[in-house]
N, C-alpha and C positions, 0 to 999 in steps of 0.2 A: 538417586538422580545426583549428580555434582552442578552447584550453584555457587559462580564466581560473585562476590560481592566488593565494591569498593567504596572504604572506611575513613572517614578524616577521624583521624585517631593520635595521639602521643603514641611515642613507642614503647614507654613504659606502662601502659595501659591497655596496648592493645592483645596482649592474650586474653585478659579478664573480657574486654568487647566481643572479640570473637566468638569465646565461648556464651554470653549472654545472648549474642544471635542465633546462636544455634538452637538454643531453648527457644528462645521467640518464635522461632520459625519453625518449630516441631511442635511441644508439649505447651508451652507458655503458661507454667507452673514450677515451683520451685523442685528439683528433681528429685531432693529427699523428701520431697511429700508422693512421690511415684514407688507404690509398693508391687505395681504388675510387673514381674521380670521381662516380660515380652516387650513390653512397651519401653522398657530401659534401657534394652540390647538393640531394640528392631526400630523404635521409632524415635527417640530423642536424636534431634540430631549430633553430627560430631564437626568437629573442626580440623580439615585434612593438612591445609597448607595457609601458612602468613608468610606473604612477601610485601617489602617495599615497593608501592607503585612506582611505574617510571614518570609519574607526572609531578607531583609535589612532594615535598618530604613528609609531611604531616599525613598521606593516605598510603593505605595499606592494600594489597588485595586477598582476600580471604575467600579461601576455597571451603565450602562445606556440602557434607554428605547428608541430604535429606531422606526419608525415608518415600520412595516414589508411590507405593501403597496410600498416600494421604493425598495423595491428587484425585483420586477416584475415576481417573481416565478422562475430566473434564476438563474444559480448557478455562473456565472460571475459576476451577476451586484449584488449579496446577499455578493461576497466579497468585492466589490466596496463597497459596501454602509457599511459593519463593518468596513472595514478595507483601504479603499481605498486611503483615503488622508492621514489616521494618520499612515502607512506605511510609509510616506516619513520623518517621526518624531520621532529622534532615541531614544526618552524618553518613546515611547509607544510601548506594546506589548499585542498582543491580546491574550487572555488566555482562553475564555468560551463564550460558544455560547448557548442561548435559545430559539427554534421556535415554533409557535405556532403549533398544530397537524394538522392543515390543509394546512400550508406551508409544515412540514415537510413531510406529504405525497405526494406533487408534486414534489419532488426531487426524479430523478431517483433509486438512491439506486443500489443493485450488484442485477442485473438477475438472478444468480446462488446461489453466496453465499458459504458458507463452504460445504453444503450438495451437490452441482454443482461440486466441484472438486472432493470430494469421487463417486461419481457417473461417472465423465469422465474418473476416473482410476479403476473404477469395471467394465467397459465394453470394449468391443473388439476394434480392431482399429476403430477410426473413418471412415466412410462412405465418397468417394469424392460427392462433392455438389449434383449430380444425382442421388445417393444413399441413399441419407441419412434416406431415408424411410425404408429399407432392415432390417430385425432384427439382433442383435446382439448378439455375442456370450458371454456369463459368460466371465468376468475377474476375475481381483484379489479383492476378496470379503474382504480381510483383511485388503485395502484400506480405508474400512467405519469406520476401527477402532482405528487406530494407527495413530500415525503422519506421516507427509509428509515430503519426501525429494527434493530438487532443486538443481541447478547446473548450472553453466554457460559457454556458448561456446566462447573461448577468446584464444590468444590475437587479439586484433584487427590488420588488417593486412592479415592474415589469407585468402587463397582463399574457395569457396564455398565447392569445395571438401573436401578440410583437415578439414571443420568444421563439414561435414556430416559425416567425419569419426571417428570424436571427438564424435559427437553425438550420433553415433551406439554403441561406447565403453561404454558411460553413461547408455544408454536405456537397453542394454544388463546386463550391471552390477546390473539392477533393480533401476535405480534414478527414481522417479516419473515424474516431470517436469523438462526438460530442455529447459532453455532459451538462449537465445541470451546475450551477454555483453550488456549493455544498451547502448553501444557505438559503436555497431555495428548496421549501420543505412541501408544507401543504397550507400555505397560507392563503388568505382568503382573495389577497389579489391575485394569484394563479393557482387554485385548489387542483391538488394532485391528479383528483379524478378527470377535471378539464386540461390543464396541461398537458398531459402525458399523451393524451389522444393525438392532440392536433401538434405537438410537435413530431410525433414519431410518423404521421402522416405526409407532413413536409420532408422529413429526409426520405421517407420511400417515394415521393415524388420526385426527389433532386436524383435518387439513385437509379429509377427508371429513366430518366433524361439522360444520365450520363450510359446505363447500362445500352442506349440507342446513339449516342455520340460517337463521333472519330475523333481522332487526336489523343493526346496522354492520360486524359481523363476517362477516354472507352474504357467501361467493364467497372469502375471503380463504386465501390462500395461504403458507405458512412453507416456508422451504428450510434445507437441514442443510450445513454448512460444516466436516467435519471435520479436524483435521488431519492432514496427511501429511509424513511425516520418515523421515531416513533414508538409507542409501545405495542406489545405481540399482537394485539386486535388489529392497531392500524398498521401496521408490518403485513400480516397477514390480507388486509384487505388492499393494499399497495400492491402486492405482489399478484394479487390476482386480475388487478387492470392492468399490468404488465405483461402477464402473460397472453391476456387476451388479445392485447395491442401487438403483440408479435414484439416487443423490445428485445433487444441482443442482450443487452447489459446494464447492470446495476451499479449507481454511487454509495458508498453506504460509509459511513463514521464508525469503524468498531468500538471506542472509548467512549463515544456516545450514548449508540443502543444498545451498549452490553456486548461484551466478548462473547456469554452464552447463545444469546440471541441471534448473533452474527455468523456463529459457528452452527449452530443447530437449527436456526428457522431459515436462515437465507443459505446460508452453504448447504445445508442438509435437504431443502424443499423446493429452491428454487433451479431452474434449469438455464439460471441465465449467467454470463461472466460476469466476476466480482470485482470492482476496482474500489479499493479502501484508501477512504481519506486519514491525513494524523490530527484532525482537528481533535484537541484538548487533549494528546500526546505526548504535549511536551512536559506537562506537568508533573509525570510519574517518576523523573528520573531513573528511567529504564533506558539502557543505552542505546540510541538510537537503531543502530544496527540490528540490536535484537528484537525490538520492537516490530519496527516498523519493516525490517528487510526477512527476519525470523518468523517470531509470533504470528503476524498479521499472514504470513504465508501459509503456516499451520495450521491457523484457525480456520483457511478458506479463501484467503484472496487470490484471485489469479491476477491481481496487478496492485501497485502499492504505490501510490502517491508520496512524494519527500521534498520538503525541500532543498532546490540545489543551491551549489555554493557560488558565492557572487550576486546572489539577488538581495532580497531583504532581510533574510535570516543569518543566524551565525552559523551555520553547517561547512565546516573544512570540506576541502577538495576531497580530502582522505576516508572523512566520515560518510561523505555520500557516495564515493565510490565501495565503501563496506556497506552500505545500504544495499547498493547492488548487487553486490556479492553474495550477501546472506539471501537476495532474494532470487538468486539464479542456480548456486552451487548444489552439487549434490545432496539431498535431505531425506537418507532413507527411500520410502518408495514415495516420495512427492513429487510432483511436477514443480518444475522452477516457475515463478510469477516474473510477471515482468516489472523490470522498474520503470518507475514514472518520475523522472526530476521536473520540479514546476517551481515556483515562489518567486516570480519577478525575471522569469526569462527574458531576452530580448531577442528577435529575429534574428540580428546581428551576430549572435553568438551561437545559432546554429551548430555551424559544423565543428565550434569548438567542444559542446555536446556531445556530437556525435563521436568524435575522437576518442573521447575520454570514456565513455560506455561502450561504444560496440553497439553494433544492429539490432540487437535484441533488447531496446529500450524504448519507451513513447515519450516522445517529447509533450508536454502540457504548456502551452502560452494561450494566455487569454487576453489580460489588458492590454497586451502588447499589440496586438491585433484589433482591439475593438477603438483603441484610439485611435485609428485609421480615419474613423469617421466615414465620409460618403464613398472614402477608398478602400471599405474595407474588405470587399470580394476581390479586389486585387492584391489588397496584402496578405488575405488569409491563402490565396492562388501562392502567391510568393514564398509562403510557411511551405507548404505543401510542397513544392519543389526544390528549394531549398533540402529539406529532410529527404528527400529522395534522390538527391544529386550528390548528398554527405553520405551515403550509402556506400558509395566507392572509396571513402576513405579509410585507412588501416586503420583500426582501433589501437589506442594508448600513443596516437602520432603525434600529440598535440603537444604545442610548442612551450617550451616551461617558462618561457618572458611572458608569451601572451597570456597563459594562465595565471600568473602571478597578478596583472596589470587586471585580468578578468576579474579575481577575488575580490579586489577592492570596487568596482564598480558596482553599488549598490543601487538598485531601482527601488525609489522608495514610493512610485506613484501606482505600479502595480498592487492587485490586492491578493489578498491572503491566499486566497482557495488554489487558484491555478499554478500560477505560474510559480499556486499553492505550492585469561587461556590458561587452561588446565589440561594436565595430561588425566586421561579418562582411560578405563577399560575398553578390550576390543568390542564388547559390545553396545558400546554408550555411541551415542550421534552427537558432538557437540554444534552446541546453538550458539553463537559466540557474538560478543559486541565487540 
């Protein structure tokens, strides 16, 4: 497999530094101590290219060839092989990865992908586990064509009844996906086993009312994505509750529960849409398009949340669009994942965001709705209407001057959660940052 790193190093030392990195990420021992010929020829990493980076003069892009067999076709071990030890070295960043087609196909990828989100929102209420074979009535067919909306239940500290009431307001206003704040887990104030049934039933009640209503919301369906977290036993217990209650999606932080648990347990054993949250992903020095756009997708995320430009985080517009591209572009046999820009987006920016990302996007706004107070229902409904109206905007038609202004408009009041290249062989899929 082909792995691209960005190294901070002087020009006179880069050759030796690149060779040291190849050894570190393959055998992690002196080459002259290796007596096995197969290990020396097939396992020891090789330096393929060294090129000056386009960024700063003391940075170089180094491409290594590493033995794909050392990954064991397992997501956690793959991360270990490509960035385990070197993640501890502050001069190294992982920016790109190319996998052979056979290895790529063995990774789980999204179970449902973008089409799965649209299908879930275009059907009637998800039946309880015992009744899932029953026919479903038609839902909001418009969800098959437009960008989607998402918001978050918050703040931490609310009890299950208050969170359920808030969820009902959002669902009745026409928000598509209502997720827990990623910080709401299994705390005493709102235990998972109490919170999830109450919130799910509140959303189901709103869905029934919309199904029988007339007007713009007739047939609209909302789905709930509770935060699932903890160790394997707790994850399994929470999965059982979510299944029994007919929950349609799950929110999870892959870097917190662990990549193997996310890929094997949640993607492998749940039959629910997976919404990946980027918490703790910023410390690992893996390029955001690669980690949030491609790797989370390969590990099983049907949608991936990332901080949009112009909010509380430092991502540039180009970086955000690259994350979205990595989530959606062709990737072997895997379905595209839905990009979810977030992190301080204000309602007034909806049209700008939709222009930039296009219709296969889900916009996440939380704090800017909640600050409306008693006018929350109206503010949430306006969010849904504006996103639906923005579906008619031509993607990529954003005004450059407007974009420049918005890049500097940082909203510090919203909270973190929501509005939280090398040449390869023909049989290698590029996973670039």
